[in-house]
C-alpha positions, 0 to 999 in steps of 0.5 A, spaced: 500 500 500 505 504 501 508 503 494 501 506 491 501 512 496 509 513 493 507 513 486 501 517 487 505 523 490 510 522 485 505 523 479 502 529 483 508 532 483 510 531 475 503 533 474 504 540 476 511 541 473 511 543 465 518 543 463 522 548 467 516 551 469 512 549 475 504 550 475 501 555 480 495 552 484 489 557 484 484 557 489 477 560 488 476 565 493 470 570 493 474 576 494 480 578 489 485 583 490 488 586 485 495 587 487 497 592 482 492 597 484 492 596 492 495 601 496 500 599 501 498 600 508 491 602 506 486 598 511 479 601 508 477 594 506 479 591 512 475 595 516 469 595 512 469 588 512 463 585 517 466 578 518 474 580 518 476 575 512 481 580 510 487 582 512 494 585 511 499 581 508 506 582 512 510 582 506 507 586 501 503 591 506 497 590 501 490 586 503 488 579 502 483 574 503 485 571 510 479 567 511 473 564 507 468 567 511 465 572 506 458 574 506 458 577 499 456 584 502 460 588 497 462 593 503 470 592 501 469 592 494 464 599 494 469 602 499 476 601 496 478 607 493 482 604 488 477 599 485 482 594 487 477 589 490 472 584 486 467 580 490 465 574 486 458 572 488 456 565 487 451 564 481 446 561 486 446 567 490 445 572 484 
């Protein structure tokens, strides 16, 4: 059984590698922050979020989605002064 697990992990690693490049895994989160538009040190979206699902990335100083608890209230998207935030509302909630 361990041989099967080892083989599966090797196949998983090989599946993410393409030549010298490595594929980037993307997670489908409801709040997307455009890092090129986001202002370092601005906390307007973080302060407007009622569930505190946004936080400041300590490396860049810009906002990112820290927790997947979004209520889709659009407060962060509406309050962002640079329109750097997009909230993807699921089809069933539209």
